[in-house]
C-alpha positions as CSV (number, residue, x, y, z in Angstrom):
1,L,-12.0,-22.1,-1.4
2,I,-9.8,-23.7,1.2
3,D,-11.4,-27.1,0.4
4,E,-11.0,-26.6,-3.3
5,F,-7.3,-26.0,-3.0
6,E,-6.7,-28.3,0.0
7,E,-3.8,-30.2,-1.6
8,E,-1.9,-27.1,-2.6
9,I,-2.5,-25.3,0.7
10,K,-1.4,-28.2,3.0
11,C,2.0,-28.1,1.3
12,M,2.4,-24.3,1.9
13,S,5.0,-23.5,4.5
14,G,7.2,-20.6,5.4
15,K,5.9,-17.1,6.0
16,C,2.3,-16.4,5.0
17,M,0.2,-13.2,5.1
18,D,-3.6,-13.1,5.4
19,I,-4.5,-9.7,4.0
20,G,-7.7,-8.2,5.5
21,C,-8.0,-10.7,8.3
22,G,-10.6,-8.7,10.3
23,P,-11.0,-10.2,13.8
24,G,-8.6,-13.1,13.0
25,D,-11.1,-16.0,13.4
26,I,-10.8,-17.2,9.8
27,T,-7.0,-16.9,9.9
28,K,-6.8,-18.9,13.2
29,D,-9.6,-21.4,12.8
30,I,-9.6,-22.2,9.0
31,L,-6.4,-21.0,7.3
32,L,-3.8,-21.9,9.9
33,P,-4.9,-25.5,10.3
34,A,-5.0,-26.0,6.5
35,L,-1.4,-25.0,6.1
36,D,1.8,-27.1,6.6
37,A,2.7,-27.3,10.3
38,K,5.8,-25.3,9.6
39,A,3.9,-22.3,8.2
40,V,3.5,-19.1,10.2
41,I,0.9,-16.4,9.4
42,T,0.8,-12.7,9.8
43,G,-2.8,-11.5,9.8
44,T,-3.1,-8.0,8.6
45,D,-6.0,-5.5,8.5
46,I,-6.5,-1.8,8.0
47,S,-8.6,-1.6,11.2
48,E,-6.6,-1.0,14.4
49,S,-9.6,-2.3,16.4
50,M,-9.7,-5.6,14.5
51,I,-6.0,-6.2,15.0
52,T,-6.3,-5.3,18.7
53,H,-9.1,-7.8,19.0
54,A,-7.2,-10.5,17.1
55,K,-4.1,-10.0,19.3
56,K,-6.2,-10.2,22.4
57,V,-8.1,-13.4,21.4
58,Y,-5.4,-15.3,19.5
59,G,-2.2,-13.7,20.8
60,D,-1.0,-16.9,22.5
61,E,-0.8,-18.8,19.2
62,I,2.9,-19.3,18.4
63,R,2.5,-19.6,14.6
64,L,0.2,-16.6,14.3
65,N,0.7,-12.8,14.7
66,F,-1.2,-9.8,13.7
67,D,-0.3,-6.3,12.4
68,I,-2.0,-3.2,11.1
69,L,-1.6,-2.8,7.3
70,D,-3.4,-0.8,4.7
71,I,-2.8,-2.9,1.6
72,E,-3.5,0.2,-0.6
73,T,-0.6,2.2,1.0
74,K,1.5,4.1,-1.5
75,E,4.7,3.0,0.3
76,L,4.7,-0.5,1.6
77,P,6.7,-0.7,4.8
78,K,10.2,-2.2,4.2
79,K,9.5,-4.9,6.9
80,Y,7.0,-6.5,4.5
81,I,8.9,-6.3,1.2
82,S,9.9,-9.7,-0.2
83,Q,9.3,-11.4,3.2
84,Y,6.4,-13.8,2.4
85,N,6.2,-17.1,0.6
86,H,2.4,-17.0,0.3
87,A,-0.4,-14.4,0.6
88,F,-4.1,-14.9,1.1
89,T,-6.9,-12.4,0.7
90,F,-10.6,-13.4,1.1
91,H,-13.4,-11.0,0.3
92,V,-11.1,-7.9,0.6
93,L,-10.0,-6.7,-2.8
94,H,-13.4,-5.5,-3.9
95,W,-13.4,-3.0,-1.0
96,C,-10.2,-1.4,-2.3
97,Q,-10.5,2.0,-3.9
98,D,-7.1,1.5,-5.6
99,I,-7.0,-2.1,-6.5
100,R,-3.9,-1.6,-8.8
101,Q,-1.9,-0.4,-5.8
102,A,-3.2,-3.2,-3.6
103,I,-2.1,-5.8,-6.1
104,E,1.2,-4.1,-6.6
105,N,1.8,-4.3,-2.8
106,I,0.8,-7.9,-2.7
107,Y,3.4,-8.6,-5.4
108,Q,6.0,-6.6,-3.5
109,L,5.5,-8.5,-0.2
110,L,6.1,-11.9,-1.9
111,R,9.4,-13.6,-2.3
112,T,10.5,-14.8,-5.7
113,G,8.2,-17.7,-6.6
114,G,5.6,-16.7,-4.0
115,T,1.9,-17.5,-4.4
116,V,-1.4,-15.7,-3.9
117,L,-4.8,-17.2,-3.2
118,A,-7.5,-14.5,-3.5
119,L,-11.2,-14.6,-3.4
120,T,-13.2,-11.6,-4.4
121,V,-16.6,-10.6,-5.6
122,A,-16.4,-10.1,-9.3
123,S,-20.1,-9.5,-10.0
124,H,-23.2,-8.9,-8.0
125,D,-26.6,-7.3,-8.5
126,V,-25.7,-4.8,-5.7
127,F,-23.0,-3.3,-7.9
128,D,-25.7,-2.4,-10.5
129,I,-27.8,-0.8,-7.8
130,L,-24.8,1.2,-6.4
131,H,-24.0,2.4,-9.9
132,K,-27.5,3.7,-10.4
133,L,-27.6,5.3,-7.0
134,S,-24.2,7.0,-7.7
135,Q,-25.9,8.7,-10.7
136,D,-28.8,10.1,-8.5
137,V,-28.0,13.5,-7.1
138,R,-29.6,12.5,-3.8
139,Y,-27.0,9.7,-3.2
140,K,-24.1,10.7,-5.3
141,S,-22.0,12.2,-2.4
142,Y,-22.3,9.0,-0.4
143,I,-21.1,6.6,-3.2
144,K,-17.6,7.0,-4.5
């Protein structure tokens, strides 16, 4: 995806957020180098242990910081509202239980004219399997 939008991404500067950054390796090694040299990124993730790891491993990078954020929160913390020029989310949204809330929060964190680059799984055979399992009384309680 980064290669496909290389021209657009290399012109992106200002404040950026990588939503669902996990351990921070993609944020640091792939996304950060692809952006304009003036861009700064906040990598966010719901997992405290992932953010702790990312800070420990990549904490010395000046243009990069990490913070815990549940993108599905009902009340987006004020420190994020209208603060970002660009948002990125790769392989995250399909894990959301309340995708509408997640997208609303992404919209809220962007400044006027901000952009989003998202990659998500739209269809996969595993979804059909999970649906069938959710109908089976033996597995129903495990699949929501």
